[in-house]
ROLUM-857490 format. One line per 8 residues: number of its first residue (from 1); for each residue x, y, z of C-alpha. Coordinates in Angstrom, 1 decimal, padded with zeros to 4 digits. Example, Ala and Ser with C-alpha at 12.3 -4.5 7.8 and 13.67 -1.06 7.14 Angstrom:
% residues 2
1 = 012.3 -004.5 007.8 | 013.7 -001.1 007.1
This chain:
% residues 458
1 = 066.9 076.8 069.0 | 067.9 076.9 072.7 | 069.5 073.6 073.9 | 069.0 073.9 077.7 | 070.4 071.2 080.0 | 069.4 070.5 083.5 | 071.3 068.4 086.1 | 069.5 065.9 088.2
9 = 066.0 064.3 088.2 | 063.3 065.0 090.8 | 061.8 061.5 090.6 | 062.0 058.3 088.5 | 058.8 056.2 088.2 | 059.3 053.3 085.8 | 059.9 054.7 082.3 | 058.7 058.2 083.4
17 = 061.1 060.7 084.9 | 060.2 064.1 086.5 | 062.6 067.0 086.1 | 062.6 070.8 086.3 | 060.9 072.4 083.4 | 062.6 074.6 080.8 | 060.5 077.7 080.2 | 060.5 077.0 076.4
25 = 059.5 073.4 076.7 | 056.3 072.2 075.0 | 054.0 069.2 075.1 | 055.2 066.2 073.0 | 058.6 067.7 072.4 | 061.7 065.5 072.3 | 064.1 065.4 075.3 | 067.6 063.8 075.6
33 = 068.4 062.1 079.0 | 072.0 061.2 079.8 | 073.1 058.9 082.6 | 076.4 059.1 084.6 | 078.3 057.4 081.8 | 077.0 059.9 079.2 | 074.8 057.3 077.5 | 072.0 059.1 075.7
41 = 068.3 058.1 075.7 | 065.5 059.9 074.0 | 062.1 060.6 075.5 | 059.2 063.0 075.0 | 057.4 065.4 077.3 | 054.0 063.9 078.2 | 053.0 066.4 080.9 | 053.9 069.9 082.1
49 = 053.3 072.2 085.0 | 054.6 075.6 085.8 | 057.8 074.2 087.3 | 058.0 070.5 086.3 | 058.1 068.3 083.2 | 057.2 064.6 083.0 | 059.2 062.8 080.4 | 058.5 059.3 079.0
57 = 061.7 057.5 078.1 | 061.8 055.5 074.9 | 062.9 052.3 076.6 | 064.0 051.5 080.1 | 065.1 053.9 082.8 | 067.5 051.3 084.2 | 070.8 052.9 085.0 | 069.4 056.4 085.5
65 = 069.9 058.0 088.9 | 068.3 061.1 090.3 | 071.6 062.8 091.2 | 073.8 062.1 088.2 | 071.4 062.2 085.3 | 071.2 065.2 082.9 | 068.3 066.3 080.8 | 068.6 068.3 077.6
73 = 065.4 070.0 076.2 | 065.8 069.9 072.4 | 062.7 072.1 072.0 | 061.4 070.4 068.9 | 058.8 067.7 068.2 | 059.9 064.3 067.2 | 060.6 064.3 063.4 | 061.0 061.7 060.7
81 = 063.6 062.2 057.9 | 061.7 061.8 054.6 | 062.8 061.6 051.0 | 062.6 059.5 047.8 | 064.9 057.0 049.5 | 062.1 055.8 051.8 | 060.8 053.1 049.5 | 062.3 049.7 050.1
89 = 063.6 050.6 053.5 | 062.9 049.0 057.0 | 062.8 051.2 060.1 | 062.2 050.6 063.8 | 059.3 052.2 065.6 | 061.2 055.5 066.1 | 061.9 055.9 062.4 | 065.5 054.8 062.7
97 = 066.8 052.5 059.8 | 067.4 048.9 060.9 | 068.1 047.3 057.5 | 071.9 048.1 057.6 | 071.8 050.8 054.8 | 072.1 053.9 057.0 | 070.0 057.0 057.0 | 068.3 058.1 053.8
105 = 070.0 061.0 051.9 | 067.7 063.9 052.6 | 067.7 067.1 054.7 | 063.9 067.2 054.9 | 062.2 066.2 058.1 | 058.4 066.1 059.1 | 056.8 066.4 062.5 | 055.5 062.9 063.2
113 = 052.3 064.3 064.8 | 051.2 065.6 061.4 | 049.2 068.7 060.6 | 045.4 068.7 060.6 | 043.9 068.8 057.2 | 041.5 071.6 056.5 | 038.1 069.9 056.0 | 037.4 072.2 053.0
121 = 040.7 071.0 051.4 | 039.6 067.3 051.5 | 038.3 065.6 048.4 | 035.5 063.1 048.9 | 036.6 059.5 048.4 | 035.0 058.0 045.3 | 037.5 055.8 043.5 | 037.2 052.0 043.6
129 = 040.2 050.0 044.7 | 040.5 046.4 043.3 | 041.9 044.1 046.0 | 041.2 040.9 044.0 | 039.2 039.5 046.9 | 035.6 038.9 046.1 | 034.2 039.3 049.6 | 035.8 042.8 049.8
137 = 035.4 044.0 046.2 | 031.9 042.7 045.7 | 030.3 043.4 049.0 | 032.5 045.6 051.2 | 034.3 047.7 048.5 | 037.4 049.6 049.5 | 037.5 053.2 048.2 | 040.7 055.3 047.7
145 = 041.1 057.6 050.7 | 039.0 055.4 053.0 | 039.9 054.0 056.3 | 038.6 050.4 056.5 | 039.8 048.3 059.4 | 040.0 044.5 059.7 | 038.4 043.2 062.9 | 040.0 039.9 063.6
153 = 040.7 037.6 066.6 | 043.6 035.6 067.9 | 044.5 032.7 065.5 | 042.5 034.1 062.6 | 044.4 034.7 059.2 | 044.4 038.5 059.3 | 048.1 038.6 058.5 | 047.6 036.4 055.4
161 = 044.7 038.6 054.3 | 046.6 041.8 054.8 | 049.6 040.4 052.8 | 047.2 039.4 050.0 | 045.8 042.9 049.9 | 049.3 044.4 049.7 | 050.2 042.1 046.8 | 047.0 042.6 044.8
169 = 045.7 046.1 045.5 | 045.4 048.1 042.3 | 043.5 051.2 041.2 | 040.2 050.3 039.7 | 039.6 049.4 036.0 | 038.1 052.9 035.3 | 041.5 054.5 036.0 | 043.8 055.1 033.1
177 = 046.7 054.2 035.4 | 046.3 050.8 037.1 | 049.7 050.8 038.8 | 050.2 049.2 042.1 | 049.9 051.1 045.3 | 052.9 052.3 047.3 | 052.6 050.5 050.6 | 053.5 051.8 054.1
185 = 053.4 048.9 056.5 | 053.5 049.4 060.3 | 053.8 046.5 062.8 | 053.2 047.3 066.5 | 054.0 044.7 069.2 | 054.1 041.8 066.8 | 056.4 038.8 067.4 | 059.4 038.0 065.2
193 = 057.5 035.3 063.3 | 054.8 037.7 062.2 | 057.4 040.3 061.2 | 059.4 037.8 059.2 | 056.2 036.5 057.5 | 055.5 040.0 056.1 | 059.0 040.8 055.1 | 059.4 037.4 053.3
201 = 056.0 037.8 051.6 | 056.9 041.3 050.4 | 060.2 040.1 049.1 | 058.9 036.9 047.4 | 056.1 038.8 045.7 | 058.4 041.4 044.4 | 056.7 044.4 046.1 | 059.4 045.1 048.8
209 = 060.9 047.8 046.7 | 057.5 049.5 046.8 | 057.1 049.2 050.5 | 058.2 051.3 053.5 | 058.3 049.1 056.7 | 058.1 050.3 060.3 | 058.7 047.5 062.8 | 058.1 047.8 066.6
217 = 058.5 044.2 067.8 | 057.0 042.7 071.0 | 060.4 042.9 072.7 | 060.9 046.6 071.8 | 060.2 049.4 074.3 | 056.5 049.7 074.8 | 056.4 053.4 074.1 | 057.8 052.7 070.6
225 = 054.4 051.3 069.7 | 052.8 054.7 070.2 | 055.4 056.4 068.0 | 055.5 053.8 065.2 | 052.1 054.5 063.6 | 052.8 058.2 063.6 | 056.1 057.7 061.8 | 054.4 055.4 059.3
233 = 051.6 058.0 058.6 | 054.2 060.8 058.3 | 056.0 058.8 055.6 | 052.6 058.2 053.9 | 051.8 061.9 054.0 | 055.1 062.7 052.3 | 054.6 060.1 049.6 | 051.0 061.0 049.0
241 = 050.9 064.8 049.2 | 054.4 065.7 048.0 | 055.1 062.8 045.6 | 051.5 062.3 044.4 | 051.6 058.6 045.1 | 048.5 056.5 046.0 | 049.5 055.1 049.4 | 048.0 052.1 051.2
249 = 048.8 052.1 054.9 | 048.5 048.7 056.7 | 048.8 048.9 060.5 | 048.9 045.8 062.7 | 048.0 045.3 065.5 | 046.0 048.3 066.8 | 045.1 046.3 069.9 | 048.8 046.3 071.0
257 = 048.8 050.0 070.4 | 045.8 050.5 072.7 | 047.2 048.2 075.3 | 050.4 050.3 075.4 | 048.2 053.4 075.7 | 046.5 051.9 078.7 | 049.8 050.9 080.3 | 051.2 054.5 079.9
265 = 047.9 055.9 081.3 | 048.2 053.6 084.4 | 051.8 054.7 085.0 | 050.6 058.4 084.9 | 047.8 057.5 087.4 | 045.1 058.9 085.1 | 041.4 058.2 085.8 | 040.6 055.1 083.7
273 = 037.6 054.7 081.3 | 036.0 051.5 080.0 | 037.9 048.4 080.9 | 040.8 050.5 082.2 | 041.6 052.2 078.9 | 042.2 056.0 079.1 | 039.2 058.3 078.6 | 040.9 059.8 075.6
281 = 041.2 056.5 073.7 | 038.7 057.7 071.1 | 040.5 061.0 070.3 | 043.8 059.3 070.3 | 042.7 056.7 067.7 | 041.0 059.5 065.7 | 044.4 061.3 065.6 | 045.7 058.3 063.6
289 = 042.7 057.2 061.5 | 041.8 060.8 060.4 | 045.2 061.1 058.7 | 043.7 059.1 055.8 | 042.1 060.8 052.8 | 042.6 062.9 049.7 | 043.2 066.6 049.4 | 042.2 068.7 046.4
297 = 045.7 070.1 045.8 | 047.4 066.8 045.5 | 047.2 063.9 043.1 | 048.0 061.4 045.8 | 045.9 059.7 048.5 | 046.2 057.8 051.7 | 044.0 054.7 052.3 | 044.2 053.0 055.6
305 = 043.7 049.3 056.6 | 044.2 049.1 060.4 | 044.1 045.5 061.7 | 043.0 044.8 065.3 | 042.4 041.6 067.2 | 039.2 041.7 069.2 | 039.8 040.4 072.8 | 037.7 037.2 073.1
313 = 036.2 038.0 069.7 | 034.1 040.7 071.4 | 033.1 043.3 068.8 | 031.6 045.5 071.5 | 035.1 045.8 073.2 | 036.2 049.4 073.5 | 038.9 049.1 070.8 | 036.7 047.7 067.9
321 = 033.7 049.7 069.2 | 035.5 053.1 069.1 | 037.3 052.2 065.8 | 034.0 051.5 064.2 | 032.7 054.9 065.1 | 035.8 056.7 063.6 | 036.3 054.6 060.5 | 034.0 054.1 057.4
329 = 033.1 050.5 058.1 | 034.9 047.3 058.9 | 035.9 043.9 057.5 | 035.0 041.3 060.2 | 036.7 037.9 060.2 | 034.5 035.0 061.4 | 035.9 032.2 063.5 | 033.2 029.7 062.5
337 = 033.9 030.2 058.8 | 037.6 029.8 059.4 | 037.1 026.5 061.4 | 035.2 025.2 058.4 | 038.2 025.9 056.1 | 036.9 029.0 054.4 | 039.5 031.6 053.4 | 039.2 034.5 053.7
345 = 036.7 034.0 056.5 | 035.0 037.4 056.0 | 031.7 037.5 057.9 | 028.9 038.3 055.5 | 026.7 040.4 057.7 | 028.7 042.4 060.3 | 031.1 043.6 057.6 | 030.3 046.8 055.7
353 = 031.9 049.7 053.8 | 030.1 053.0 054.3 | 031.7 054.6 051.3 | 030.9 051.7 048.9 | 027.9 053.3 047.4 | 030.0 056.2 046.1 | 032.7 054.1 044.4 | 030.8 051.5 042.5
361 = 028.4 051.4 039.5 | 028.6 052.5 036.0 | 032.0 054.1 035.2 | 033.6 052.7 038.3 | 032.9 048.9 038.4 | 029.8 047.7 036.7 | 026.2 049.1 036.6 | 024.7 046.0 038.3
369 = 027.3 046.0 041.2 | 025.1 047.8 043.7 | 022.0 045.6 043.2 | 024.0 042.3 043.1 | 025.7 043.2 046.4 | 022.4 044.2 048.0 | 020.8 040.9 046.9 | 023.7 038.8 048.2
377 = 023.5 040.5 051.6 | 019.7 040.0 051.8 | 019.8 036.4 050.7 | 022.7 035.5 053.0 | 020.8 037.1 055.9 | 017.9 034.9 055.2 | 020.2 031.9 055.1 | 021.4 032.7 058.6
385 = 017.9 032.9 059.9 | 017.0 029.5 058.2 | 020.0 027.8 059.7 | 019.0 028.9 063.2 | 015.4 027.6 062.4 | 016.7 024.3 061.0 | 018.7 023.6 064.2 | 015.3 023.7 066.1
393 = 012.8 022.1 063.7 | 015.0 020.2 061.3 | 015.6 020.7 057.6 | 012.8 018.3 056.5 | 010.2 020.8 057.9 | 011.4 023.6 055.6 | 009.6 024.6 052.4 | 011.2 024.0 048.9
401 = 012.2 027.6 048.6 | 013.8 027.6 052.0 | 015.9 024.5 051.0 | 017.0 026.4 047.9 | 018.2 029.2 050.2 | 020.3 026.7 052.2 | 021.8 025.5 049.0 | 022.5 029.1 048.0
409 = 024.2 029.7 051.4 | 026.6 026.7 050.9 | 027.4 027.8 047.3 | 027.9 031.4 048.4 | 030.4 030.4 051.1 | 032.2 027.7 049.0 | 032.5 029.6 045.7 | 032.0 033.3 046.3
417 = 033.7 033.8 049.7 | 036.3 031.1 049.3 | 039.3 031.8 047.1 | 043.0 030.9 047.1 | 045.5 033.0 049.0 | 047.2 033.9 045.6 | 044.0 034.0 043.6 | 043.5 037.5 042.2
425 = 039.9 038.1 040.8 | 038.9 041.0 038.7 | 035.7 042.9 039.6 | 034.1 041.3 036.5 | 035.0 037.8 037.7 | 033.6 038.7 041.2 | 030.3 040.0 039.9 | 029.9 037.1 037.4
433 = 030.5 034.7 040.3 | 027.9 036.6 042.3 | 025.3 036.0 039.5 | 026.3 032.3 039.3 | 025.7 032.0 043.1 | 022.3 033.8 042.9 | 021.1 031.2 040.2 | 020.5 028.8 043.1
441 = 017.5 031.0 044.0 | 014.3 031.3 041.9 | 013.8 034.5 040.0 | 010.9 035.8 042.2 | 013.3 035.8 045.2 | 015.6 038.4 043.5 | 013.7 041.3 044.9 | 016.7 043.6 045.1
449 = 017.7 043.4 041.4 | 016.0 045.2 038.5 | 014.4 043.1 035.8 | 016.8 044.5 033.1 | 019.8 043.0 035.0 | 017.9 039.7 035.7 | 017.2 039.3 032.0 | 020.8 040.1 031.0
457 = 022.7 038.0 033.7 | 020.4 035.4 035.3
């Protein structure tokens, strides 16, 4: 380790400072910057040339002067201290404890940028996770090791839904051990009310001792939002791959993360991509999302539920659009359902789980699960078509079968989708409720279900 210090800065541009480069400096390494009063600020190297280094300060550059400042190149990446004392603790976006209990007692540190997982070492996700929420378990099943984002909008209850998943998530009934998941919760750019909601909910539900919290609030330095999810995923990797825990990572709000990325890109005068976001937005998001999964040499796993609010409820916006390419599906919240008082307002058709087919069926959930889910999707799709037709020609012009579909749609939304915020349904209850809903339709319309299941459950 060569701690090399340079006197003076070449240029100060907002939170970015330019200084002479140490020959040993590397991209993304940590740097200490001191002002004339010897106050220390940390930053990281974001760009390098043969002679110069661009450093992004974690916070404001107010008080720094080009003549009197000093720069110390620490020649190491940013690291998070990890250990068994992580659980039950609250950290800021830089991984520093903010709960008043001091540092955890451990000498082990991990690079927050993580290490790429050898694709050959990955185990394919196949194990069902029971969230207790029918619209997810029954139709958009979450699989252990999957990354399944929630696409929401401003004012929709994504925080309530995330808190409910944290409270209720269990390994599936096929597992011998149905213990609760270890939770890593990361908040980026949220206000104090949202942060307090989660902390109070964790405490009241008794899961706080099983949660690691990273909070980067709206009034925190913007760059902290780029560091927070990396710290959270580093803690998750330690718990999953060293301690063999099944970890559920909830990250909110990825839109704030991407806005910060755009802000930093603009300061660096980079060529913008769609809607001003940097051209590397896809690869940057992938560097976070791809840290989910299972590896063959560990008994643990990392399952991700990123939450993002779609600007203007636009699912084609670059943030949800690129997230959908990287992740294995999405849970989409519907504003129309929410305005009608339906909770959780999970949209029936845009939502999907691409790994669902591998984690359901006999031995995992129930042998009729796949066919019941397919029939619910198909029938609800027809309900949507009929509602559009009814708005044009009126309900009295519909056939008797079409009217039964409309009744099915109402029952599906009011009994299957709708459930209490503290209602925890087993997969058996969810599938039985699906059959009860399908009984609004005549048998000949159940084209997606085998006759043996119809005879047994209809």
